[in-house]
C-alpha positions in Angstrom: 3.5 31.2 -14.0 3.6 27.7 -15.4 5.8 26.7 -18.4 4.8 27.6 -21.8 2.1 25.3 -23.2 2.9 26.0 -26.9 1.2 27.4 -29.9 2.4 28.1 -33.5 3.1 31.8 -33.8 2.8 33.0 -30.0 3.4 31.9 -26.6 0.5 30.8 -24.5 0.8 30.5 -20.7 -1.2 30.7 -17.6 -0.8 33.5 -14.9 -3.0 35.1 -12.3 -5.7 32.6 -12.9 -6.2 33.4 -16.7 -4.7 32.3 -19.9 -2.5 34.7 -21.8 -0.5 34.8 -25.0 2.2 36.9 -26.3 4.5 37.2 -29.3 7.9 35.8 -29.2 9.5 39.1 -28.6 7.7 39.6 -25.3 5.2 42.2 -26.8 1.4 42.1 -27.5 0.3 40.5 -24.3 -3.2 39.4 -24.4 -5.8 37.7 -22.2 -7.0 34.9 -24.3 -9.7 33.6 -21.9 -10.9 33.9 -18.3 -11.6 30.5 -16.9 -15.2 29.9 -15.5 -13.8 29.3 -11.9 -11.3 31.7 -10.7 -8.7 29.8 -9.0 -5.1 28.8 -9.6 -4.8 26.8 -12.7 -2.2 24.8 -14.6 -2.2 25.0 -18.3 -1.7 21.6 -19.9 -2.1 22.2 -23.7 -4.1 23.6 -26.6 -7.4 22.3 -27.6 -9.5 23.1 -30.7 -11.2 26.5 -29.9 -9.5 26.7 -26.6 -7.0 25.5 -23.9 -6.8 22.4 -21.5 -6.2 23.3 -17.9 -6.9 21.8 -14.5 -7.3 23.7 -11.2 -4.5 23.8 -8.8 -6.9 22.6 -6.0 -8.5 19.7 -7.9 -7.6 17.3 -10.5 -10.5 17.6 -12.8 -9.5 19.0 -16.1 -11.5 21.5 -18.4 -11.2 22.6 -21.8 -12.0 26.5 -22.0 -13.1 28.0 -25.2 -16.4 28.7 -26.6 -18.1 26.4 -24.0 -16.4 24.7 -21.0 -15.8 20.9 -21.5 -15.1 18.5 -18.8 -12.5 16.0 -20.0 -13.1 12.2 -19.1 -11.2 11.0 -15.9 -11.1 7.4 -17.0 -7.6 8.0 -18.5 -6.1 9.7 -15.4 -4.6 13.3 -15.3 -3.6 14.2 -18.7 -0.5 16.2 -18.3 0.3 17.2 -21.9 -2.0 16.7 -25.0 -1.8 17.2 -28.7 -4.9 17.3 -31.0 -4.7 15.5 -34.4 -4.9 17.8 -37.4 -8.4 16.6 -38.3 -9.5 17.3 -34.8 -11.1 14.0 -34.5 -9.0 12.7 -31.5 -6.1 14.0 -29.3 -3.0 12.1 -27.8 -2.1 12.9 -24.2 0.5 11.8 -21.5 -1.3 10.7 -18.2 1.7 9.8 -16.0 3.7 7.1 -17.7 0.8 6.1 -20.1 -0.2 7.5 -23.4 -4.1 7.7 -23.9 -6.2 8.7 -26.8 -9.2 11.2 -26.1 -11.9 10.9 -29.1 -13.5 14.1 -29.9 -17.1 14.2 -31.0 -18.4 16.5 -33.8 -19.8 18.8 -31.2 -16.3 19.1 -29.7 -17.0 17.1 -26.6 -14.6 14.5 -25.2 -16.7 11.5 -23.6 -13.9 8.9 -23.2 -10.2 8.0 -23.0 -8.6 5.0 -24.2 -5.1 3.6 -23.0 -2.7 3.1 -25.9 0.7 2.6 -24.4 2.2 2.2 -20.8 5.6 2.8 -19.3 6.7 5.6 -21.6 8.7 8.7 -21.4 9.1 11.4 -24.1 7.6 14.3 -25.9 4.3 14.6 -27.6 4.4 15.7 -31.2 2.5 15.0 -34.4 4.5 13.8 -37.4 3.8 15.7 -40.7 2.9 12.6 -42.5 -0.2 10.6 -42.9 0.6 7.6 -40.6 -0.6 8.4 -37.1 1.9 8.5 -34.4 0.1 6.1 -32.1 -2.5 3.5 -32.9 -5.0 1.6 -30.8 -4.0 -1.9 -29.7 -4.9 -4.4 -32.4 -7.2 -7.2 -31.9 -5.2 -10.1 -30.6 -4.8 -13.3 -32.8 -7.6 -16.0 -32.4 -5.3 -18.4 -30.9 -4.7 -16.0 -27.8 -6.8 -16.9 -24.6 -10.1 -15.0 -24.4 -9.8 -13.5 -20.9 -10.0 -10.3 -19.0 -7.0 -8.6 -17.3 -6.5 -6.3 -14.4 -3.3 -4.2 -13.7 -1.8 -1.2 -12.1 -0.2 1.3 -14.4 0.6 5.2 -14.0 -0.9 5.3 -10.6 -4.3 4.0 -11.9 -5.8 0.5 -11.7 -7.0 -0.7 -15.3 -9.1 -3.5 -16.8 -8.6 -4.8 -20.3 -10.6 -7.3 -22.4 -9.1 -9.7 -25.0 -9.3 -6.9 -27.8 -6.4 -5.1 -25.9 -8.4 -2.0 -25.2 -7.8 -0.9 -21.6 -10.0 1.3 -19.4 -9.4 2.8 -16.0 -11.2 1.1 -13.1 -9.8 3.3 -10.4 -7.8 6.5 -10.6 -5.1 7.3 -8.6 -6.7 10.7 -7.9 -9.7 9.0 -6.1 -7.4 7.3 -3.5 -4.5 9.6 -2.5 -2.2 8.2 -5.4 -1.8 4.9 -3.5 -0.1 3.2 -6.4 2.6 5.8 -6.5 3.0 6.1 -2.7 3.4 2.2 -1.9 4.8 -0.7 -3.6 1.3 -2.5 -3.9 1.0 -6.0 -5.1 -1.0 -6.7 -8.3 -4.8 -6.3 -7.9 -6.3 -9.9 -7.6 -9.3 -11.0 -9.4 -11.8 -13.0 -7.1 -12.2 -16.8 -7.9 -15.6 -15.9 -9.6 -14.1 -13.1 -11.6 -16.6 -10.6 -10.7 -14.3 -8.1 -8.7 -10.8 -7.4 -7.8 -9.1 -7.0 -4.5 -6.5 -4.5 -3.7 -5.5 -1.8 -1.0 -5.7 1.8 -1.1 -5.0 4.8 1.2 -7.5 5.2 4.1 -7.9 8.9 3.4 -5.9 11.9 2.8 -3.3 13.8 4.9 -1.8 11.6 7.6 -4.3 8.7 7.0 -3.0 8.5 3.4 -0.1 6.5 4.7 -2.4 3.7 6.1 -3.8 1.1 3.6 -7.1 -0.5 3.8 -8.6 -3.4 1.7 -10.9 -2.5 -1.3 -12.9 -4.6 -3.7 -13.8 -3.1 -7.2 -16.5 -4.9 -9.4 -16.4 -4.7 -13.1 -18.4 -1.7 -13.3 -16.0 0.2 -11.1 -18.2 0.1 -7.9 -15.7 0.3 -5.0 -16.3 -1.3 -1.6 -13.9 0.1 1.2 -13.4 -2.3 4.0 -12.6 0.2 6.7 -13.1 -2.2 9.7 -9.3 -2.4 9.5 -7.8 1.0 9.6 -4.2 -0.1 8.5 -3.1 -3.3 6.8 0.0 -4.7 5.1 0.0 -4.3 1.2 -0.5 -8.0 0.5 -4.1 -9.2 0.9 -5.5 -12.5 -0.2 -8.9 -14.1 -1.2 -10.4 -17.2 0.2 -10.7 -20.0 -2.2 -14.5 -19.5 -2.5 -14.3 -15.7 -2.8 -16.5 -15.0 0.2 -13.7 -13.6 2.5 -10.4 -11.8 2.3 -7.4 -12.2 4.7 -5.2 -9.2 5.6 -2.4 -8.5 8.2 -3.7 -5.8 10.5 -1.1 -3.2 11.5 -1.1 -0.8 14.5 0.4 2.0 12.3 1.2 2.7 8.7 3.2 0.0 6.9 6.4 2.1 6.9 6.3 2.8 10.5 9.3 1.5 12.5 7.1 0.1 15.2 5.7 -2.6 12.8 9.1 -4.6 13.3 8.7 -4.6 17.0 4.8 -5.2 17.0 2.9 -8.5 17.4 0.7 -8.7 14.4 -2.4 -10.6 13.4 -4.0 -11.9 10.4 -7.7 -10.9 10.2 -10.3 -12.5 8.2 -13.0 -10.1 6.7 -16.3 -10.6 5.0 -17.1 -8.8 1.7 -19.3 -6.7 3.7 -16.7 -5.6 6.0 -17.5 -7.7 9.1 -14.3 -9.0 11.0 -13.8 -12.7 11.6 -11.1 -14.9 12.7 -7.9 -13.5 14.2 -4.5 -15.5 13.8 -1.1 -14.3 15.0 1.1 -13.7 12.1 2.8 -11.4 9.6 2.0 -12.7 6.2 -0.8 -14.9 4.7 -1.7 -16.6 1.6 -4.9 -18.7 1.4 -5.2 -22.1 -0.4 -7.8 -24.9 -0.5 -6.3 -26.6 2.7 -6.1 -23.4 4.7 -4.0 -20.3 5.3 -0.3 -20.3 5.1 0.9 -18.0 7.8 4.4 -16.5 8.7 4.4 -16.4 12.6 5.6 -13.5 14.6 8.6 -15.2 16.2 10.8 -13.0 18.4 12.5 -9.8 18.4 15.5 -8.4 20.3 16.7 -4.8 20.7 18.7 -3.6 17.8 17.7 -6.8 15.6 17.1 -6.0 11.9 14.6 -8.8 11.6 12.6 -11.1 13.6 14.0 -14.5 14.7 12.4 -18.0 15.6 9.7 -17.8 12.9 7.8 -20.5 11.4 5.5 -21.2 8.5 2.2 -22.5 9.7 -0.9 -23.9 7.9 -4.1 -23.0 9.6 -7.3 -25.0 8.7 -10.0 -23.2 10.8 -8.6 -23.1 14.3 -6.2 -25.9 13.9 -2.6 -25.2 13.2 0.2 -27.3 11.8 3.9 -26.1 11.6 5.1 -26.7 8.0 8.7 -25.6 8.7 10.8 -23.1 10.5 13.1 -20.4 9.0 16.0 -22.0 11.1 15.5 -25.1 9.1 15.3 -23.3 5.7 18.5 -21.2 6.4 20.3 -24.1 8.0 20.3 -26.1 4.6 23.8 -25.8 2.9 21.8 -24.7 -0.3 20.8 -21.5 1.3 24.6 -20.4 1.6 23.6 -18.5 4.6 26.3 -16.4 6.5 27.7 -17.7 9.7 25.4 -15.6 11.8 21.8 -15.3 10.9 20.0 -14.4 14.2 18.5 -11.0 13.9 19.1 -10.5 10.2 17.0 -13.0 8.5 14.2 -11.5 6.5 11.4 -13.6 5.3 8.7 -12.3 3.0 6.5 -12.8 0.1 4.9 -16.1 1.4 2.9 -17.8 -1.7 1.6 -21.2 -2.3 0.0 -23.5 -4.8 -3.7 -23.2 -5.1 -4.1 -26.9 -3.8 -1.8 -26.2 -0.8 0.9 -29.0 -1.8 3.9 -26.6 -2.1 4.7 -23.1 -0.8 7.5 -20.5 -1.5 9.1 -17.6 0.3 11.8 -15.2 -0.1 14.7 -15.0 2.3 17.3 -12.2 2.7 20.2 -11.7 5.1 20.1 -7.9 5.8 23.3 -6.0 6.1 25.4 -8.8 4.6 26.7 -9.8 1.1 25.0 -13.1 1.2 22.8 -13.8 -1.9 19.1 -13.6 -1.1 16.9 -16.7 -2.6 13.6 -18.1 -3.1 12.8 -21.3 -1.4 10.4 -23.8 -2.7 9.0 -26.3 -0.1 6.7 -29.3 0.3 3.8 -28.7 2.5 3.5 -32.1 3.6 6.8 -32.4 5.4 8.2 -28.9 5.1 11.2 -30.1 3.0 12.8 -27.6 0.8 12.7 -28.8 -2.8 14.6 -26.0 -4.5 16.6 -22.9 -3.6 16.8 -20.2 -6.3 19.6 -17.7 -5.5 19.3 -14.3 -6.9 19.4 -10.8 -5.9 16.3 -9.7 -7.8 13.4 -12.2 -7.6 9.8 -11.0 -8.1 6.4 -11.6 -9.5 5.8 -15.0 -8.1 2.5 -16.6 -9.1 1.4 -20.2 -9.0 -0.6 -21.9 -11.8 -4.3 -22.3 -10.9 -4.3 -25.7 -12.5 -1.4 -27.6 -11.0 1.6 -26.9 -8.7 3.8 -24.9 -11.0 5.6 -21.4 -10.0 6.3 -18.8 -12.3 8.6 -15.8 -11.2 11.0 -13.3 -12.7 14.8 -13.3 -12.0 16.7 -10.4 -13.2 20.2 -11.0 -14.3 23.0 -8.4 -15.0 23.7 -5.0 -13.8 22.0 -1.6 -13.8 23.7 -0.4 -17.0 22.4 1.3 -20.1 19.8 -0.4 -22.3 21.6 -2.3 -25.3 24.9 -2.6 -23.6 26.5 -5.7 -22.0 25.7 -4.3 -18.5 21.9 -4.1 -19.2 19.6 -5.7 -16.7 18.0 -8.8 -18.1 14.7 -10.1 -16.5 13.9 -13.7 -17.3 10.4 -15.1 -17.0 10.7 -18.5 -15.3 8.3 -21.4 -14.8 9.6 -24.2 -12.6 8.3 -27.5 -11.0 8.6 -27.3 -7.3 8.5 -31.1 -6.9 11.5 -31.7 -9.1 13.0 -28.3 -9.4 13.0 -28.6 -13.0 12.7 -25.5 -15.1 9.9 -25.8 -17.5 10.2 -22.5 -19.5 12.5 -19.5 -19.7 11.6 -16.5 -21.7 13.1 -12.9 -21.7 10.8 -10.6 -19.9 8.9 -10.4 -16.7 6.7 -13.2 -15.7 3.2 -11.6 -16.0 0.7 -14.3 -15.0 -1.2 -17.3 -15.8 -4.4 -18.1 -17.9 -7.4 -19.2 -15.8 -6.9 -22.7 -17.0 -3.1 -22.9 -16.4 -2.6 -23.7 -20.1 -0.8 -20.4 -20.9 1.4 -18.2 -19.1 2.3 -14.4 -19.9 5.4 -12.4 -20.3 5.7 -8.7 -20.1 8.3 -6.8 -22.2 9.0 -3.4 -23.4 7.3 -4.4 -26.5 4.0 -5.4 -24.9 2.3 -8.3 -23.2 2.7 -11.8 -24.7 1.1 -15.1 -24.0 2.7 -18.6 -24.4 1.2 -21.9 -24.3 2.8 -24.2 -21.6 3.2 -26.8 -23.9 4.5 -24.7 -26.7 7.2 -22.1 -27.7 5.3 -19.5 -29.9 4.7 -16.2 -28.3 1.3 -14.4 -29.0 1.3 -10.7 -28.6 -2.0 -9.7 -26.8 -1.5 -6.0 -26.1 1.1 -3.1 -26.2 0.9 -2.8 -22.5 3.9 -4.8 -21.1 3.1 -5.2 -17.3 2.3 -8.0 -15.1 -1.5 -8.8 -15.1 -4.3 -10.4 -13.1 -6.4 -12.8 -15.3 -9.8 -14.0 -15.1 -12.4 -15.5 -17.6 -13.8 -12.9 -19.9 
């Protein structure tokens, strides 16, 4: 039996593949309705004239009452739902999001709209005229006219300048990839016609293997299965005609990955494999691909050694710098022994290839990790940013400026002095100067590089690089990938 789904005078519950009700004293048990498909089911909530449920063997949700109604899937699996008193719409929880389901006069529910993200709480209607949740307002006229893509609640979403989001790819359709893995932000192509991300190869054991996928604006998915397992971070070529991914011999979490010699593979948009380059990470810029080399590994090492950051232009390779050079600088504050414990990750670079960045950590030590910014022409490190929690690195598409999040403070309760405080930071890698600092996570750049975005618990905000005023563009405060509308 599932938990009580709730009603006014009686309890309503699911058992033995039927919906039942009973009075509060446990008497007068009645079969309310028999679902059209006799299977195990979970009761999700009440609905005008019936009840909302989903089958135990399938994520599709139905309303059962006078007629069966299939609920929209573009909002994800709705776990709890409450219908407005006027029965014109319903508000439901779908993972960590709040969605609104509009109800037609005929009682049908053709679409769902994302209202809020990153929520946790009960669903209830206030006994007053004002609605509990409102659709996101139209942004101010001075906000950039762009289109967003982001991941939230296990789904991939797209959103226009009006702040109304819709699901582009549900978690139920890809073995809940976004929940299983720490997947980087979906990336718009240079032309803005599709996004690039990764998702599970299949179900069962193959759900642990990731493959590249592209999704166009209509939701059409192209799964690039020529590579049966790749690292989560994938990259577009500057012209958008190819992608680059690190091919893996097993799932990303498999311990054998550390011991394996990996290769960066170039793949066309129709899935044809191209160039292979030895390496463990890749980012693609106009001059070529920045690749983290394999280096060497010894038994019992926690990280690989003798690695370098290389720039590949076609088949020509140039070493930009070595990891030994990076950690040998006094600004790195490295421990006395670094061999076998120096972990390098998250290689990124400016679009014009003039600067690059990497995260470095010393595993099993108390040494502070750091983000290093380096000049590509000679490999010189221009800035070391020390911090335990650095994330969300993104380069301006217009000029060499990097945005990132550095989180200060502890893990304390919100509103206390120990509260963790993320700070969105924009920095010039040439001089090391901080251009801007704003409370919140760094959330992305506008296509022209004139604005940057900040994600907070209060929503998503845009700020002009040359100004200080914040413009609220959405109630959904998460990092976003941004393209032209």
